Biopython code that builds the backbone (N, CA, C, O; Angstrom):
import numpy as np
from Bio.PDB.StructureBuilder import StructureBuilder

atoms = [
    (1, "MET", "N", (151.431, 117.832, 38.298)),
    (1, "MET", "CA", (151.792, 119.093, 38.930)),
    (1, "MET", "C", (151.781, 120.211, 37.883)),
    (1, "MET", "O", (152.296, 120.040, 36.778)),
    (2, "ILE", "N", (151.203, 121.329, 38.231)),
    (2, "ILE", "CA", (151.218, 122.501, 37.363)),
    (2, "ILE", "C", (152.612, 123.099, 37.387)),
    (2, "ILE", "O", (153.241, 123.169, 38.443)),
    (3, "ASN", "N", (153.103, 123.533, 36.225)),
    (3, "ASN", "CA", (154.388, 124.214, 36.167)),
    (3, "ASN", "C", (154.136, 125.707, 35.943)),
    (3, "ASN", "O", (153.558, 126.106, 34.933)),
    (4, "TYR", "N", (154.576, 126.513, 36.894)),
    (4, "TYR", "CA", (154.363, 127.959, 36.842)),
    (4, "TYR", "C", (155.535, 128.716, 36.217)),
    (4, "TYR", "O", (155.530, 129.947, 36.179)),
    (5, "ASN", "N", (156.538, 127.986, 35.730)),
    (5, "ASN", "CA", (157.751, 128.628, 35.241)),
    (5, "ASN", "C", (157.473, 129.604, 34.091)),
    (5, "ASN", "O", (156.765, 129.279, 33.139)),
    (6, "ASN", "N", (158.043, 130.795, 34.205)),
    (6, "ASN", "CA", (157.947, 131.872, 33.203)),
    (6, "ASN", "C", (156.529, 132.391, 32.986)),
    (6, "ASN", "O", (156.233, 132.947, 31.928)),
    (7, "LYS", "N", (155.657, 132.220, 33.963)),
    (7, "LYS", "CA", (154.295, 132.760, 33.866)),
    (7, "LYS", "C", (154.223, 134.087, 34.630)),
    (7, "LYS", "O", (154.903, 134.280, 35.637)),
    (8, "THR", "N", (153.389, 134.984, 34.129)),
    (8, "THR", "CA", (153.174, 136.287, 34.762)),
    (8, "THR", "C", (151.721, 136.366, 35.207)),
    (8, "THR", "O", (150.812, 135.998, 34.463)),
    (9, "PHE", "N", (151.512, 136.849, 36.425)),
    (9, "PHE", "CA", (150.178, 136.952, 37.011)),
    (9, "PHE", "C", (149.896, 138.392, 37.444)),
    (9, "PHE", "O", (150.810, 139.159, 37.745)),
    (10, "ALA", "N", (148.619, 138.734, 37.467)),
    (10, "ALA", "CA", (148.171, 140.032, 37.973)),
    (10, "ALA", "C", (146.941, 139.825, 38.841)),
    (10, "ALA", "O", (146.099, 138.984, 38.528)),
    (11, "PRO", "N", (146.825, 140.583, 39.933)),
    (11, "PRO", "CA", (145.652, 140.477, 40.790)),
    (11, "PRO", "C", (144.382, 140.982, 40.087)),
    (11, "PRO", "O", (144.412, 141.964, 39.346)),
    (12, "VAL", "N", (143.276, 140.286, 40.339)),
    (12, "VAL", "CA", (141.968, 140.728, 39.866)),
    (12, "VAL", "C", (141.041, 141.036, 41.040)),
    (12, "VAL", "O", (139.978, 141.631, 40.865)),
    (13, "GLN", "N", (141.464, 140.619, 42.250)),
    (13, "GLN", "CA", (140.665, 140.869, 43.453)),
    (13, "GLN", "C", (141.581, 140.763, 44.663)),
    (13, "GLN", "O", (142.487, 139.930, 44.692)),
    (14, "ASN", "N", (141.341, 141.616, 45.672)),
    (14, "ASN", "CA", (142.121, 141.539, 46.906)),
    (14, "ASN", "C", (141.303, 142.130, 48.048)),
    (14, "ASN", "O", (140.450, 142.992, 47.841)),
    (15, "SER", "N", (141.579, 141.652, 49.248)),
    (15, "SER", "CA", (140.959, 142.207, 50.450)),
    (15, "SER", "C", (141.455, 143.640, 50.666)),
    (15, "SER", "O", (142.517, 144.017, 50.171)),
    (16, "HIS", "N", (140.684, 144.429, 51.404)),
    (16, "HIS", "CA", (141.015, 145.843, 51.628)),
    (16, "HIS", "C", (142.342, 146.037, 52.357)),
    (16, "HIS", "O", (142.968, 147.088, 52.221)),
    (17, "ASN", "N", (142.782, 145.045, 53.126)),
    (17, "ASN", "CA", (144.013, 145.152, 53.905)),
    (17, "ASN", "C", (145.246, 144.650, 53.149)),
    (17, "ASN", "O", (146.336, 144.591, 53.717)),
    (18, "GLY", "N", (145.082, 144.292, 51.883)),
    (18, "GLY", "CA", (146.208, 143.845, 51.064)),
    (18, "GLY", "C", (146.882, 145.016, 50.365)),
    (18, "GLY", "O", (146.341, 146.121, 50.321)),
    (19, "GLU", "N", (148.061, 144.764, 49.821)),
    (19, "GLU", "CA", (148.804, 145.821, 49.128)),
    (19, "GLU", "C", (148.894, 145.605, 47.619)),
    (19, "GLU", "O", (149.287, 146.523, 46.899)),
    (20, "THR", "N", (148.545, 144.423, 47.122)),
    (20, "THR", "CA", (148.595, 144.216, 45.676)),
    (20, "THR", "C", (147.364, 144.829, 45.025)),
    (20, "THR", "O", (146.324, 145.006, 45.659)),
    (21, "SER", "N", (147.510, 145.149, 43.738)),
    (21, "SER", "CA", (146.418, 145.732, 42.959)),
    (21, "SER", "C", (146.558, 145.272, 41.513)),
    (21, "SER", "O", (147.470, 144.514, 41.182)),
    (22, "SER", "N", (145.664, 145.726, 40.662)),
    (22, "SER", "CA", (145.727, 145.354, 39.248)),
    (22, "SER", "C", (147.013, 145.838, 38.586)),
    (22, "SER", "O", (147.354, 145.384, 37.494)),
    (23, "GLN", "N", (147.722, 146.748, 39.231)),
    (23, "GLN", "CA", (148.997, 147.262, 38.695)),
    (23, "GLN", "C", (150.189, 146.373, 39.072)),
    (23, "GLN", "O", (151.277, 146.544, 38.522)),
    (24, "THR", "N", (150.002, 145.439, 39.990)),
    (24, "THR", "CA", (151.082, 144.566, 40.447)),
    (24, "THR", "C", (151.275, 143.432, 39.438)),
    (24, "THR", "O", (150.307, 142.868, 38.927)),
    (25, "ARG", "N", (152.539, 143.108, 39.162)),
    (25, "ARG", "CA", (152.870, 141.995, 38.276)),
    (25, "ARG", "C", (153.787, 141.021, 39.007)),
    (25, "ARG", "O", (154.802, 141.414, 39.582)),
    (26, "PHE", "N", (153.410, 139.739, 38.974)),
    (26, "PHE", "CA", (154.187, 138.654, 39.570)),
    (26, "PHE", "C", (154.850, 137.876, 38.439)),
    (26, "PHE", "O", (154.170, 137.443, 37.509)),
    (27, "HIS", "N", (156.164, 137.693, 38.504)),
    (27, "HIS", "CA", (156.918, 136.970, 37.488)),
    (27, "HIS", "C", (157.448, 135.686, 38.122)),
    (27, "HIS", "O", (158.419, 135.713, 38.878)),
    (28, "TYR", "N", (156.803, 134.565, 37.810)),
    (28, "TYR", "CA", (157.084, 133.287, 38.460)),
    (28, "TYR", "C", (158.200, 132.517, 37.755)),
    (28, "TYR", "O", (158.340, 132.562, 36.532)),
    (29, "LYS", "N", (158.992, 131.807, 38.570)),
    (29, "LYS", "CA", (160.003, 130.850, 38.115)),
    (29, "LYS", "C", (159.801, 129.584, 38.932)),
    (29, "LYS", "O", (159.485, 129.651, 40.120)),
    (30, "GLN", "N", (159.982, 128.436, 38.299)),
    (30, "GLN", "CA", (159.824, 127.171, 39.012)),
    (30, "GLN", "C", (160.878, 126.173, 38.561)),
    (30, "GLN", "O", (161.107, 125.988, 37.365)),
    (31, "THR", "N", (161.515, 125.532, 39.534)),
    (31, "THR", "CA", (162.453, 124.437, 39.297)),
    (31, "THR", "C", (162.021, 123.284, 40.193)),
    (31, "THR", "O", (162.030, 123.400, 41.418)),
    (32, "GLY", "N", (161.644, 122.177, 39.574)),
    (32, "GLY", "CA", (161.080, 121.074, 40.359)),
    (32, "GLY", "C", (159.804, 121.566, 41.016)),
    (32, "GLY", "O", (158.912, 122.088, 40.348)),
    (33, "ASN", "N", (159.721, 121.395, 42.336)),
    (33, "ASN", "CA", (158.528, 121.891, 43.035)),
    (33, "ASN", "C", (158.806, 123.198, 43.788)),
    (33, "ASN", "O", (157.983, 123.643, 44.588)),
    (34, "ILE", "N", (159.975, 123.814, 43.528)),
    (34, "ILE", "CA", (160.328, 125.076, 44.197)),
    (34, "ILE", "C", (159.930, 126.246, 43.311)),
    (34, "ILE", "O", (160.352, 126.343, 42.159)),
    (35, "LEU", "N", (159.114, 127.129, 43.866)),
    (35, "LEU", "CA", (158.600, 128.291, 43.154)),
    (35, "LEU", "C", (159.203, 129.565, 43.743)),
    (35, "LEU", "O", (159.280, 129.717, 44.962)),
    (36, "THR", "N", (159.627, 130.469, 42.875)),
    (36, "THR", "CA", (160.065, 131.794, 43.308)),
    (36, "THR", "C", (159.386, 132.818, 42.404)),
    (36, "THR", "O", (158.945, 132.496, 41.301)),
    (37, "ALA", "N", (159.310, 134.044, 42.884)),
    (37, "ALA", "CA", (158.763, 135.110, 42.050)),
    (37, "ALA", "C", (159.304, 136.451, 42.512)),
    (37, "ALA", "O", (159.605, 136.660, 43.687)),
    (38, "TYR", "N", (159.415, 137.341, 41.553)),
    (38, "TYR", "CA", (159.675, 138.754, 41.806)),
    (38, "TYR", "C", (158.393, 139.483, 41.443)),
    (38, "TYR", "O", (157.746, 139.147, 40.451)),
    (39, "TYR", "N", (158.019, 140.486, 42.244)),
    (39, "TYR", "CA", (156.826, 141.255, 41.906)),
    (39, "TYR", "C", (156.988, 142.706, 42.294)),
    (39, "TYR", "O", (157.750, 143.045, 43.199)),
    (40, "GLU", "N", (156.246, 143.570, 41.585)),
    (40, "GLU", "CA", (156.264, 145.012, 41.831)),
    (40, "GLU", "C", (155.043, 145.627, 41.157)),
    (40, "GLU", "O", (154.378, 144.998, 40.335)),
    (41, "GLY", "N", (154.773, 146.865, 41.527)),
    (41, "GLY", "CA", (153.687, 147.611, 40.910)),
    (41, "GLY", "C", (152.640, 148.043, 41.914)),
    (41, "GLY", "O", (152.416, 147.378, 42.926)),
    (42, "GLY", "N", (152.001, 149.167, 41.623)),
    (42, "GLY", "CA", (151.013, 149.716, 42.546)),
    (42, "GLY", "C", (151.690, 150.175, 43.823)),
    (42, "GLY", "O", (152.638, 150.958, 43.772)),
    (43, "LYS", "N", (151.219, 149.700, 44.973)),
    (43, "LYS", "CA", (151.776, 150.080, 46.270)),
    (43, "LYS", "C", (153.058, 149.331, 46.626)),
    (43, "LYS", "O", (153.621, 149.547, 47.699)),
    (44, "ILE", "N", (153.529, 148.447, 45.728)),
    (44, "ILE", "CA", (154.692, 147.610, 46.031)),
    (44, "ILE", "C", (155.884, 148.044, 45.183)),
    (44, "ILE", "O", (155.841, 147.988, 43.954)),
    (45, "SER", "N", (156.947, 148.477, 45.857)),
    (45, "SER", "CA", (158.174, 148.853, 45.153)),
    (45, "SER", "C", (158.948, 147.624, 44.704)),
    (45, "SER", "O", (159.462, 147.590, 43.586)),
    (46, "ALA", "N", (159.038, 146.616, 45.563)),
    (46, "ALA", "CA", (159.731, 145.368, 45.221)),
    (46, "ALA", "C", (159.281, 144.275, 46.172)),
    (46, "ALA", "O", (159.105, 144.516, 47.367)),
    (47, "GLY", "N", (159.097, 143.078, 45.644)),
    (47, "GLY", "CA", (158.709, 141.949, 46.472)),
    (47, "GLY", "C", (159.246, 140.651, 45.923)),
    (47, "GLY", "O", (159.519, 140.529, 44.729)),
    (48, "HIS", "N", (159.394, 139.675, 46.810)),
    (48, "HIS", "CA", (159.833, 138.330, 46.441)),
    (48, "HIS", "C", (158.980, 137.314, 47.190)),
    (48, "HIS", "O", (158.509, 137.569, 48.298)),
    (49, "LEU", "N", (158.794, 136.170, 46.566)),
    (49, "LEU", "CA", (158.146, 135.078, 47.269)),
    (49, "LEU", "C", (158.901, 133.792, 46.979)),
    (49, "LEU", "O", (159.585, 133.668, 45.963)),
    (50, "ILE", "N", (158.762, 132.841, 47.888)),
    (50, "ILE", "CA", (159.300, 131.499, 47.700)),
    (50, "ILE", "C", (158.260, 130.522, 48.215)),
    (50, "ILE", "O", (157.620, 130.752, 49.241)),
    (51, "GLY", "N", (158.103, 129.431, 47.488)),
    (51, "GLY", "CA", (157.087, 128.480, 47.894)),
    (51, "GLY", "C", (157.349, 127.099, 47.353)),
    (51, "GLY", "O", (158.283, 126.869, 46.585)),
    (52, "LEU", "N", (156.495, 126.183, 47.776)),
    (52, "LEU", "CA", (156.529, 124.805, 47.315)),
    (52, "LEU", "C", (155.218, 124.501, 46.604)),
    (52, "LEU", "O", (154.140, 124.838, 47.095)),
    (53, "VAL", "N", (155.320, 123.861, 45.439)),
    (53, "VAL", "CA", (154.153, 123.502, 44.644)),
    (53, "VAL", "C", (153.809, 122.049, 44.925)),
    (53, "VAL", "O", (154.664, 121.168, 44.835)),
    (54, "GLY", "N", (152.542, 121.804, 45.270)),
    (54, "GLY", "CA", (152.075, 120.456, 45.549)),
    (54, "GLY", "C", (151.610, 119.727, 44.299)),
    (54, "GLY", "O", (151.591, 120.294, 43.207)),
    (55, "GLU", "N", (151.236, 118.469, 44.469)),
    (55, "GLU", "CA", (150.819, 117.609, 43.358)),
    (55, "GLU", "C", (149.637, 118.166, 42.565)),
    (55, "GLU", "O", (149.546, 117.958, 41.355)),
    (56, "GLU", "N", (148.736, 118.870, 43.242)),
    (56, "GLU", "CA", (147.553, 119.425, 42.577)),
    (56, "GLU", "C", (147.772, 120.865, 42.124)),
    (56, "GLU", "O", (146.829, 121.539, 41.707)),
    (57, "GLY", "N", (149.023, 121.339, 42.205)),
    (57, "GLY", "CA", (149.332, 122.706, 41.792)),
    (57, "GLY", "C", (149.146, 123.737, 42.880)),
    (57, "GLY", "O", (149.351, 124.929, 42.649)),
    (58, "GLU", "N", (148.754, 123.289, 44.084)),
    (58, "GLU", "CA", (148.591, 124.222, 45.203)),
    (58, "GLU", "C", (149.969, 124.732, 45.626)),
    (58, "GLU", "O", (150.972, 124.032, 45.485)),
    (59, "ILE", "N", (150.004, 125.955, 46.145)),
    (59, "ILE", "CA", (151.274, 126.586, 46.522)),
    (59, "ILE", "C", (151.233, 126.995, 47.990)),
    (59, "ILE", "O", (150.292, 127.644, 48.446)),
    (60, "ASP", "N", (152.271, 126.602, 48.714)),
    (60, "ASP", "CA", (152.491, 127.035, 50.097)),
    (60, "ASP", "C", (153.671, 128.000, 50.014)),
    (60, "ASP", "O", (154.789, 127.588, 49.705)),
    (61, "MET", "N", (153.424, 129.293, 50.292)),
    (61, "MET", "CA", (154.481, 130.278, 50.064)),
    (61, "MET", "C", (154.657, 131.253, 51.219)),
    (61, "MET", "O", (153.785, 131.414, 52.073)),
    (62, "ARG", "N", (155.811, 131.892, 51.210)),
    (62, "ARG", "CA", (156.149, 132.994, 52.105)),
    (62, "ARG", "C", (156.565, 134.166, 51.230)),
    (62, "ARG", "O", (157.180, 133.977, 50.181)),
    (63, "TYR", "N", (156.230, 135.377, 51.663)),
    (63, "TYR", "CA", (156.581, 136.544, 50.850)),
    (63, "TYR", "C", (157.092, 137.678, 51.718)),
    (63, "TYR", "O", (156.792, 137.767, 52.908)),
    (64, "HIS", "N", (157.876, 138.543, 51.085)),
    (64, "HIS", "CA", (158.304, 139.791, 51.716)),
    (64, "HIS", "C", (158.349, 140.861, 50.631)),
    (64, "HIS", "O", (158.660, 140.589, 49.472)),
    (65, "GLN", "N", (158.032, 142.075, 51.042)),
    (65, "GLN", "CA", (157.962, 143.168, 50.072)),
    (65, "GLN", "C", (158.252, 144.491, 50.752)),
    (65, "GLN", "O", (158.086, 144.640, 51.963)),
    (66, "VAL", "N", (158.690, 145.450, 49.947)),
    (66, "VAL", "CA", (158.850, 146.834, 50.400)),
    (66, "VAL", "C", (157.763, 147.635, 49.694)),
    (66, "VAL", "O", (157.687, 147.647, 48.465)),
    (67, "ASN", "N", (156.922, 148.305, 50.481)),
    (67, "ASN", "CA", (155.839, 149.089, 49.877)),
    (67, "ASN", "C", (156.322, 150.507, 49.562)),
    (67, "ASN", "O", (157.443, 150.877, 49.911)),
    (68, "THR", "N", (155.487, 151.281, 48.913)),
    (68, "THR", "CA", (155.876, 152.628, 48.485)),
    (68, "THR", "C", (156.030, 153.597, 49.662)),
    (68, "THR", "O", (156.512, 154.715, 49.480)),
    (69, "GLU", "N", (155.627, 153.181, 50.859)),
    (69, "GLU", "CA", (155.857, 153.981, 52.070)),
    (69, "GLU", "C", (157.193, 153.640, 52.716)),
    (69, "GLU", "O", (157.550, 154.208, 53.748)),
    (70, "GLY", "N", (157.942, 152.698, 52.102)),
    (70, "GLY", "CA", (159.252, 152.320, 52.609)),
    (70, "GLY", "C", (159.219, 151.301, 53.734)),
    (70, "GLY", "O", (160.212, 151.131, 54.441)),
    (71, "GLN", "N", (158.095, 150.620, 53.913)),
    (71, "GLN", "CA", (157.964, 149.614, 54.963)),
    (71, "GLN", "C", (158.228, 148.221, 54.393)),
    (71, "GLN", "O", (157.830, 147.910, 53.271)),
    (72, "ILE", "N", (158.907, 147.387, 55.188)),
    (72, "ILE", "CA", (159.058, 145.977, 54.835)),
    (72, "ILE", "C", (157.871, 145.233, 55.432)),
    (72, "ILE", "O", (157.595, 145.330, 56.628)),
    (73, "MET", "N", (157.174, 144.492, 54.579)),
    (73, "MET", "CA", (156.025, 143.701, 55.002)),
    (73, "MET", "C", (156.290, 142.242, 54.660)),
    (73, "MET", "O", (156.902, 141.943, 53.634)),
    (74, "THR", "N", (155.825, 141.320, 55.528)),
    (74, "THR", "CA", (156.030, 139.891, 55.319)),
    (74, "THR", "C", (154.719, 139.139, 55.523)),
    (74, "THR", "O", (153.818, 139.613, 56.215)),
    (75, "GLY", "N", (154.626, 137.963, 54.913)),
    (75, "GLY", "CA", (153.416, 137.186, 55.089)),
    (75, "GLY", "C", (153.533, 135.764, 54.591)),
    (75, "GLY", "O", (154.554, 135.351, 54.041)),
    (76, "ILE", "N", (152.451, 135.023, 54.801)),
    (76, "ILE", "CA", (152.319, 133.645, 54.337)),
    (76, "ILE", "C", (151.072, 133.552, 53.469)),
    (76, "ILE", "O", (150.124, 134.318, 53.644)),
    (77, "CYS", "N", (151.079, 132.608, 52.533)),
    (77, "CYS", "CA", (149.955, 132.488, 51.603)),
    (77, "CYS", "C", (149.794, 131.047, 51.166)),
    (77, "CYS", "O", (150.774, 130.337, 50.943)),
    (78, "GLN", "N", (148.547, 130.623, 51.045)),
    (78, "GLN", "CA", (148.179, 129.326, 50.480)),
    (78, "GLN", "C", (147.361, 129.615, 49.222)),
    (78, "GLN", "O", (146.342, 130.303, 49.286)),
    (79, "SER", "N", (147.808, 129.087, 48.076)),
    (79, "SER", "CA", (147.121, 129.327, 46.803)),
    (79, "SER", "C", (146.605, 128.017, 46.226)),
    (79, "SER", "O", (147.276, 126.987, 46.282)),
    (80, "LYS", "N", (145.396, 128.078, 45.669)),
    (80, "LYS", "CA", (144.803, 126.917, 45.003)),
    (80, "LYS", "C", (144.495, 127.306, 43.564)),
    (80, "LYS", "O", (143.854, 128.328, 43.316)),
    (81, "PRO", "N", (144.956, 126.487, 42.608)),
    (81, "PRO", "CA", (144.756, 126.839, 41.200)),
    (81, "PRO", "C", (143.393, 126.437, 40.656)),
    (81, "PRO", "O", (142.758, 125.487, 41.115)),
    (82, "GLU", "N", (142.980, 127.200, 39.664)),
    (82, "GLU", "CA", (141.814, 126.886, 38.847)),
    (82, "GLU", "C", (142.252, 127.095, 37.402)),
    (82, "GLU", "O", (142.819, 128.138, 37.073)),
    (83, "ILE", "N", (141.998, 126.118, 36.537)),
    (83, "ILE", "CA", (142.334, 126.269, 35.126)),
    (83, "ILE", "C", (141.104, 126.831, 34.420)),
    (83, "ILE", "O", (140.030, 126.229, 34.447)),
    (84, "LEU", "N", (141.274, 127.997, 33.785)),
    (84, "LEU", "CA", (140.171, 128.666, 33.104)),
    (84, "LEU", "C", (139.911, 128.033, 31.736)),
    (84, "LEU", "O", (140.738, 127.266, 31.242)),
    (85, "GLU", "N", (138.775, 128.347, 31.128)),
    (85, "GLU", "CA", (138.412, 127.782, 29.829)),
    (85, "GLU", "C", (139.453, 128.071, 28.764)),
    (85, "GLU", "O", (139.635, 127.275, 27.843)),
    (86, "ASN", "N", (140.150, 129.221, 28.880)),
    (86, "ASN", "CA", (141.163, 129.584, 27.894)),
    (86, "ASN", "C", (142.527, 128.945, 28.190)),
    (86, "ASN", "O", (143.506, 129.223, 27.496)),
    (87, "GLY", "N", (142.591, 128.083, 29.227)),
    (87, "GLY", "CA", (143.824, 127.398, 29.574)),
    (87, "GLY", "C", (144.719, 128.158, 30.547)),
    (87, "GLY", "O", (145.711, 127.620, 31.039)),
    (88, "LYS", "N", (144.367, 129.402, 30.819)),
    (88, "LYS", "CA", (145.153, 130.208, 31.767)),
    (88, "LYS", "C", (144.848, 129.771, 33.199)),
    (88, "LYS", "O", (143.839, 129.118, 33.465)),
    (89, "ILE", "N", (145.748, 130.148, 34.118)),
    (89, "ILE", "CA", (145.620, 129.757, 35.524)),
    (89, "ILE", "C", (145.101, 130.914, 36.351)),
    (89, "ILE", "O", (145.559, 132.049, 36.217)),
    (90, "ARG", "N", (144.142, 130.616, 37.205)),
    (90, "ARG", "CA", (143.649, 131.561, 38.220)),
    (90, "ARG", "C", (144.023, 130.966, 39.569)),
    (90, "ARG", "O", (143.770, 129.789, 39.826)),
    (91, "LEU", "N", (144.633, 131.791, 40.443)),
    (91, "LEU", "CA", (145.012, 131.338, 41.779)),
    (91, "LEU", "C", (144.126, 132.000, 42.832)),
    (91, "LEU", "O", (144.024, 133.225, 42.891)),
    (92, "HIS", "N", (143.490, 131.176, 43.657)),
    (92, "HIS", "CA", (142.669, 131.631, 44.776)),
    (92, "HIS", "C", (143.557, 131.583, 46.016)),
    (92, "HIS", "O", (144.043, 130.517, 46.395)),
    (93, "GLU", "N", (143.766, 132.731, 46.644)),
    (93, "GLU", "CA", (144.761, 132.841, 47.703)),
    (93, "GLU", "C", (144.157, 133.216, 49.053)),
    (93, "GLU", "O", (143.299, 134.094, 49.151)),
    (94, "GLN", "N", (144.625, 132.534, 50.077)),
    (94, "GLN", "CA", (144.324, 132.850, 51.475)),
    (94, "GLN", "C", (145.659, 133.276, 52.091)),
    (94, "GLN", "O", (146.609, 132.494, 52.093)),
    (95, "TRP", "N", (145.744, 134.490, 52.608)),
    (95, "TRP", "CA", (147.021, 134.977, 53.106)),
    (95, "TRP", "C", (146.879, 135.639, 54.468)),
    (95, "TRP", "O", (145.783, 135.979, 54.914)),
    (96, "GLN", "N", (148.039, 135.809, 55.116)),
    (96, "GLN", "CA", (148.081, 136.489, 56.407)),
    (96, "GLN", "C", (149.402, 137.235, 56.524)),
    (96, "GLN", "O", (150.468, 136.707, 56.204)),
    (97, "TRP", "N", (149.306, 138.462, 56.986)),
    (97, "TRP", "CA", (150.516, 139.223, 57.293)),
    (97, "TRP", "C", (151.208, 138.598, 58.507)),
    (97, "TRP", "O", (150.549, 138.207, 59.471)),
    (98, "THR", "N", (152.535, 138.507, 58.453)),
    (98, "THR", "CA", (153.318, 138.103, 59.616)),
    (98, "THR", "C", (154.064, 139.317, 60.172)),
    (98, "THR", "O", (154.919, 139.188, 61.048)),
    (99, "SER", "N", (153.732, 140.476, 59.657)),
    (99, "SER", "CA", (154.223, 141.762, 60.154)),
    (99, "SER", "C", (153.021, 142.695, 60.234)),
    (99, "SER", "O", (151.920, 142.332, 59.820)),
    (100, "GLY", "N", (153.228, 143.878, 60.759)),
    (100, "GLY", "CA", (152.114, 144.826, 60.861)),
    (100, "GLY", "C", (151.021, 144.314, 61.771)),
    (100, "GLY", "O", (151.291, 143.856, 62.882)),
    (101, "ASP", "N", (149.779, 144.391, 61.299)),
    (101, "ASP", "CA", (148.636, 144.049, 62.154)),
    (101, "ASP", "C", (148.290, 142.554, 62.180)),
    (101, "ASP", "O", (147.349, 142.157, 62.868)),
    (102, "LEU", "N", (149.027, 141.730, 61.450)),
    (102, "LEU", "CA", (148.836, 140.274, 61.409)),
    (102, "LEU", "C", (147.467, 139.862, 60.862)),
    (102, "LEU", "O", (147.020, 138.738, 61.091)),
    (103, "SER", "N", (146.811, 140.761, 60.149)),
    (103, "SER", "CA", (145.480, 140.459, 59.621)),
    (103, "SER", "C", (145.551, 139.466, 58.466)),
    (103, "SER", "O", (146.615, 139.208, 57.903)),
    (104, "GLN", "N", (144.385, 138.918, 58.133)),
    (104, "GLN", "CA", (144.253, 137.926, 57.065)),
    (104, "GLN", "C", (143.467, 138.512, 55.909)),
    (104, "GLN", "O", (142.773, 139.519, 56.054)),
    (105, "GLY", "N", (143.587, 137.859, 54.749)),
    (105, "GLY", "CA", (142.828, 138.306, 53.596)),
    (105, "GLY", "C", (142.742, 137.238, 52.530)),
    (105, "GLY", "O", (143.284, 136.142, 52.672)),
    (106, "GLN", "N", (142.051, 137.581, 51.460)),
    (106, "GLN", "CA", (141.878, 136.703, 50.308)),
    (106, "GLN", "C", (142.157, 137.502, 49.050)),
    (106, "GLN", "O", (141.843, 138.690, 48.978)),
    (107, "SER", "N", (142.741, 136.856, 48.071)),
    (107, "SER", "CA", (142.976, 137.516, 46.794)),
    (107, "SER", "C", (142.842, 136.485, 45.685)),
    (107, "SER", "O", (142.882, 135.278, 45.919)),
    (108, "ILE", "N", (142.680, 137.000, 44.468)),
    (108, "ILE", "CA", (142.661, 136.180, 43.278)),
    (108, "ILE", "C", (143.616, 136.822, 42.282)),
    (108, "ILE", "O", (143.534, 138.020, 42.011)),
    (109, "ILE", "N", (144.530, 136.009, 41.733)),
    (109, "ILE", "CA", (145.400, 136.503, 40.676)),
    (109, "ILE", "C", (145.217, 135.598, 39.455)),
    (109, "ILE", "O", (144.901, 134.414, 39.577)),
    (110, "GLU", "N", (145.424, 136.187, 38.279)),
    (110, "GLU", "CA", (145.234, 135.430, 37.031)),
    (110, "GLU", "C", (146.448, 135.581, 36.134)),
    (110, "GLU", "O", (147.106, 136.621, 36.103)),
    (111, "GLU", "N", (146.722, 134.506, 35.405)),
    (111, "GLU", "CA", (147.814, 134.507, 34.434)),
    (111, "GLU", "C", (147.482, 135.454, 33.284)),
    (111, "GLU", "O", (146.363, 135.476, 32.770)),
    (112, "LEU", "N", (148.485, 136.232, 32.900)),
    (112, "LEU", "CA", (148.312, 137.154, 31.773)),
    (112, "LEU", "C", (148.623, 136.458, 30.458)),
    (112, "LEU", "O", (148.532, 137.074, 29.397)),
]
sb = StructureBuilder()
sb.init_structure("model")
sb.init_model(0)
sb.init_chain("A")
sb.init_seg("    ")
for serial, (resi, resn, name, xyz) in enumerate(atoms, 1):
    if name == "N":
        sb.init_residue(resn, " ", resi, " ")
    sb.init_atom(name, np.array(xyz, "f"), 0.0, 1.0, " ", f" {name:<3s}", serial, name[0])
structure = sb.get_structure()
C-alpha cells in the first residue's frame, strides 16, 4: 500500500468544469488506510477530503470545499496512482460533483 502521509500535491491537469488549478495545494495525512487532506488555492478558499486507500494505492474519496464565490461544493473521486521515474506520485482522478450540475471530470495531480 502506498502511504500518502505528509505528502503535498498540486494539479497539473483538470477538466473545464473543475475548480482546482495549478495554484491549489493538497496536504495529505494518512493513518492506516484512512486518508484525509486539507486543500486551498486558486478558486478554492478551503476544502477537505476523506478517503480509503486500497492495496494498490488507489483512493476512494469524498470531498467538500468552499469556492471563492462562497459556494459549498461536494463530490466523489476515484484516484489511481502512478509512480514517476523520480519516485514521486502522480494521481489520475475520475470525479463527479454531488452538488451543482452533477457533472463529471478528470484531473491529474502530482506530488511536489
